[in-house]
N, C-alpha and C positions, 0 to 999 in steps of 0.2 A: 107951760111947757108943752110942746107938740109931742104927739105919740107916733111911734113907728112899730109895726108888727114885723119882726124878723122871723123868716121861715128858714130853718136849718135842720138838717138831719143830725149833724155832728155837734154835740153840745155835752158839757160835763154831765155824767162822769166819763164820757168818751175821752180818750187820749189821742195822741198823734197830732200831726201838723194841721189837719183839717179843721180842728177846733179853734186854734189860736186866733185866726183872723176875726171870726164873728164874735168870739168871747171878748176880745180887746175892743172891738167896736162898741159892744154893749156896755163895757166898763166905762168908756170915755164919752159916749154920746150925751149923757146928761150935762156934761160941762159945756156943751155947745147948744143947749136948749132942746134936746130930744130925749124923750123917755122911751127906752126899749121895752117891748113886750115880745117874748119869745114863744114861737110855736115849734115844738120839736117832738121827737118820738119818745115813747116811754121805755121801751126795751129794744134798743137798736142793735144791729150787727156791727160792732165796732172793731177795728183792727187792734185796738188796745184800750185799756181802762186807766184813767188817771183821776181818781176821786179828789185828789188835792186841788184840782182846778175848780171844784165847786165853791171853794172859799173866795174865788175871784168874781163870782157872779154878784153884781151889785144888789144890796138888800131890797132896793125899790124896784128891781127888775122882776116882773111877773113872768113866770115860766109855765106854759100850758103843754102838757104832754098827752099824746094819744097812742092807741095801739097801732100796730102795723102787721101786715102779713109778710113774713120774712121767709125766703127760700133757703136761708143759710143752713138750718138743721138738716134739711133734705139733701143739700149739696154735700155737706160733711159726711153724712151717712153713705151716700152713693159713691163718693170717691175714696172712702176709707180713712177720712181724717178723724183724729180723736175727737170725741164729743166736746171737750172743753177748749179745743184749739180755736184760734181766731183766724178769720179769712182776711188776708191783707188786701188793701185797696187795689194794688197793682197785680192782683192774681192773674188777670187775663194776659199779662205780658209774659208770664211764665210759659215755658215749653211743656206741654203735657206729656208725662212720662208713661201713661197707660191709656187704654181705650176708654176707661170710665171718665177720666178727666177730659179727653177729647170730646166725648159726648156732652158732658156737663158744660164745657166752654161753648160748644155750638149752641146748646139750648139757651144759655145766658145771652149770647151775642145775637141770636135771631128771634127769640121769643119774648125776652124781657126787654121791652122797648118803653122808655129810653134806657132803663137800667134795672138792676135787681131790687131797687127800693120802691118800685112802682106800686107795690101793695100797700104803701103808706097813703097814697093819694086820696082815696075816698074818706078815710078817717080824718086826715088833715084838713080836707076841704070842709067837712061838716063842723069840725071844731073851730076852724078859721072863721067861718061865718058867724058862729056864736061869739067868738072873741071880738069880732068887728062890731057886732051889735051891742055888746056890753061896753067895750073900751072906747069906741068912737075914734079910731086912729086917723091920722092925717095921711099915712103913706104905708106902703108894703115894701119890704126889702127881702129878697130871696137870694141865697148864696149856695152855689153848686161847686163841685159835685156833692150829691147826685143830681142830675138834671131834673129829676122828678120834682124837686122843690119849685122849679120855675113853672111846671105844669099846674102845681097847687096854686101858686100865686096868680097865674093867668085865669084859672077858674074863679078864684075869689074876686079878681078885678072885674070879670064879666058880670058877676052877680052884685057887685057893690059900686062899681065906677070909681074906685079909689085909684090914685096914681101909684106907680110901681117902678122900683129900681131893681134890676136883675144883675147880680154879681157873679162873675165867672172866675173861679180860682184856677180852673183848667178848661181846655177846649171841651166841646160837646161831641159832635159827630166826627171831628178831626182828632180826637184824643189818641195818643200814641199806640195804645194796646190794640186798636182795631187794625193796625198794620199787619199784625200777626194772625188775625182771625178771618175766616171766610164768612162773609155775610151774604145772605140771600138778597137779591136786588129789591125785593119788596120790603124787607126789613130795613134796608138802608134808606130807601125812599120814605118810609114811614117816619124814621128817625129824623131825616132831613126836614120833613114837613113839620114835625113837632118843633124842631129847633127854629125853623123860619117863622112859625107862629109866635114864639116867644120873642124873637128879635123884632118882629113887627109891632107887637102890642105893648112891650115894655116902654116906659117913658124915657128911661135912660139905662145904658148898658155900661157896667163897670168891669174892668179887666185887670188882673194881676200883672199879666205880661203885655208890654207894649207891642211885641211882635205877634201876639195873638190878634191884635187889632190890625196891624200892618199886613200880615200874611194871610189872614183868613176872614175875620169878621167884617172888615171894611169892604169886602167884596160881596157880602151877603146883606148888608144894611147900610143905610146912610151914615157915613163916618161921624157926622155931627152928633149922633146919639151915643158915641163910644167915648168913654173916659178911662184913662190909664190911672190906676190907683194901686201901687204895688203893696206887697207885704212889708213888714218891718220888724222892729224889735220894741219891746216894752221895757223902758228904763226901770220900772218898778220891779221887774223880775231879777234885775241885777243888784238891787240894793242889799239883798241878803246873801249874795254870792261872795265867798272869800276868794280873792284873787291872789292866793299864795302861789309863789313860783313853783314850777314842776321840779321833781327831784333832779339835782344837778348831775347825778350819775347815770340818768337814763333819759334818752330821747323818746318822747311819747307822741306818736302821730295818731290822732283819734278821728273816727268817723261816728257821727251820731245820727241814728235813724235806720230805717230798713235798708238792707243791702240785698236786693233781689237779683235774679239772673240778668236783667237788663242793666244792672249796674256792676257787673262783675269786673273788677280791676285786675285782670289776669297779668297784664304787663307790669303792673306794680309789684305783684308777687314775684315775677321773674327778676325784676330789678332787686328786690330784697334778697333773693337767692344769690345774685351776683355779689352784692355787698357783703352778705354773710360769708360767702366762699373766700372773698378777699380780706376778711376780718376787719372790714370797715365798720361793721356793726356786729353785735353779739347778742345772744338771748338775754343776757344780764343788763346790757347797755342800750337796748332798743326794744320798743313795743309798738306794734300797730294794734290799736284797740278799737273794737267794734262795739258800739253801745246800741243795742236793738236787735231785731230779728235778722238772721242771715239765711239765705236760700241754700239748698243743697248744692247748687252749681258753684256758688262761691266757696263753700266748704271744700268741695272737690278740687277747685283751683288751688286752694291753700295747700292741700295735701299733695296734689300733683307736683307743685314746685318745691315741696319739702321745706316749707317755712313755718310749719306749725309752731315751732319753738319761739317764734317772734310774735305770734298772734295771741291776743287776749280777748275774750268775749264776755260781755256783760249784757244780761237780758234787759228788756224794756224796763225803764225806770220813769218815775214821774218827771214832769217837765223841768222843774227847778233842780232836781237832783241831776238830771242830764246836763244842765247848764253848769252846775258845780263841777262835775266830772270834766267837762270840756275846758273849764277855767284852769284846770290842773294839767292840761296838755302842753306840749312844747309847740305843736303845730296841728292844724286841723285839716282833715280830708273831706272834700265835698264830691260826691258821686252824682253825676247828672244822668238821667235815663238815656240809654242809647236808643235813638229813633231818627228817622229821616227828618223829623220836625223838632229835634231837640234844641235847636237854636232858640226856640220860643219858651223853653222851660226855665222857670225861675223858682227853685225850691224856697219855701218860707224860711228855712233855717239859714239861708245865705246871710240874712241881715243879723241874725243872732250870732253867727260865726264872726261877722265883721265887728260887732259890738264887743265881743270877747277879746278883741285886739290880739289875735294870734295870727301868725302867717298862715295863709290858706292855699292849699293845693287842690285845685278843682280838676276833675277829669270829665271832659265833655267837649262840646264844640267851640273852638276858638272863634271869636266874633259873634257869639250868641249873647243872650240876655244876661247870663251870669258874668260872662267876660266883660260886658259893658259896665256892670255894677262894680266888679272888682277893679277894673281900671280907673273908674271914676273915684273910688275911694282909696285906691292904691293899697288894697288889702291882700292881694294874692295873685296867683296866676292860674289860667285855664290852659290845660294841655290835652290834646286828643288822647283817647284811650290807647290808640295805636302808636303813640309817640314814645316808644320805650326809651330812646335816647334822651329825649327832653325830660322824661320823668327821672331817669337816672341822674342826669346832670343837676336837676333841681334839688334832689335829695342829697347828693354829694355836697352841694353848696351849702345847704342848710346845716348838715351835720358838721361840716368844717367850721362854719360860723359858730355853731353851738359849742363845739369843743373849745373854741377860743373865747367863749362868753360874749359873743358879738351878735348873736341872732336876736334881732329886735323887730318889733312891729312898726311899720312905717305908714300906717293908714292915715288918711286925711280926715281929721275929726269933723270939721264943719260939713263935709259931704255926707258923713255918716248920720249926723243928727237929723237931717231932713227925713230920715226913714223911721223916726220914732213913731210908735203906734198912736200916741196922742196927737201928733201933727197930722197924721194920715186920717185919723177919725175926724179932725176939724175940717179936712177937705171933704170927707163924705157928708158931714153935716151941712156944709156949704151947698153940695149938690142937692140934698134934701130941701133946703131953703129955697134954692133956685126953682126947683120943680113946683113947690107949693105956691111960691109967689108968681110963677109964670102963668 
C-alpha cells in the first residue's frame, strides 16, 4: 500500500466544516490503496471542538502533532473577547464595532501573511522532514485553509523532491473577506507571490468549487493542473440517524452552522413578521431553528423585526447530533456568504442537506455553484437575499403544502449518490495514482 502524508491544520478534536473533507479522505483512502499519515497541530485555534470525530480516525492512520505559535490568545485579550471564547473562521468578514477590532483586523490582514496560522510553519516543516525520513511516503497532500499548509508542503517538497497535491477548500488571495479589509500593496503582493509559488510547484491542484477554477485559478496557472473535486456526504454518518418525521403540528425550518453578519437573512425575518401578522404562522406552529453560533448583527435583525417568538437557538453540537437535529426538520435553510464572488462558494453542508432529503431554501446568488447543485439534484431553490417577494412566495407555498400533508422531497437520488465521500475519495486516489505513475 502506498503512503501519503496529509498536511492539515483542522483535524479532530477540531469541529466544524473544515475537518470533514480531510477526515473522510483519510477514512476511505485505504480502500483504494493509500495509507494516510497525518501531520497536524497539537493545540490549534479551532472555531469549535467535536471530540466525537476522533472515533472516525482509522486505527491504522498515524497522526503526528506539533506545537504552533498562535496569536489567538493575544487577539482575544486585545479586543476584549472572553478567554474561553472561540474565534470563528470568517471573523474578518465581520464589521468591527470598535477601534480595537479595527486595529486587530488590520494587523491580521497586513502582517500575518498568508494567514494567522503561519506560526505553525517552522514546527511543521521540522516534523514533516522527520516523518518523511521515517515513513518513506510516495506523496504529499495539503488541504487549505489555512494557506500556510501549502507553504509547509512546498518547503518539504523542496527538501525531499516528493510529488505534491494541493487541495483548496476556499480561495487564497481572492477569499471573500479581503473585500472588506484594506490591505497594504506590499502585503497583497507578498501574498500573491506566495500563492503563485504554490500554484507553480504543486504537481496537481484540487478545488472544491468549479467556479474557483473557472473564475480565478485557471488565469493564474495552466488549467490542465486543476481538478474539480467537490465536497460530499458520508453515507456512514447517516446510518445511525433516525429519520423520524417532524412534529405534525409545527413547521420547522432549520439552519445548521454559523450565521455571521455576512449571512444575515434580514428579508427572511421580514417575511416571517408578515406571515406572523397575517396569522399564517404562529409561535406554536412555526420555528426557525439556528444550530450553531449566531452573530450579534443577526440577533439584532431578529429583534428588529419582532420575530424572536419564532426563533429557537441551539449552540454548537457534535456533527452527528447536528445531522440528527436536521433530520427532524420540515425544511432546511442554507445561507451563502454575501460577497461579490459568492457564485463560487459551495458550503460543504450543501451535500449533507441534500442527503437528508428535505426541501432546501438557499439564500445566495442564483446561477452560482450551489444553485447548479440544487438544480442538478432537484433538491431545493436558491433565492437572492434581496428577493423578499420570492422568499415569501416559497415559504407560503411550503406551508400550504405542509398543512395539506403534501410537502415532499423531490430530489433526484442518482444525482445525489455521486457526491458520496467514498466515491470522491476514489477519485482523489486515482489522482494520486496518476501522479505517481506519471
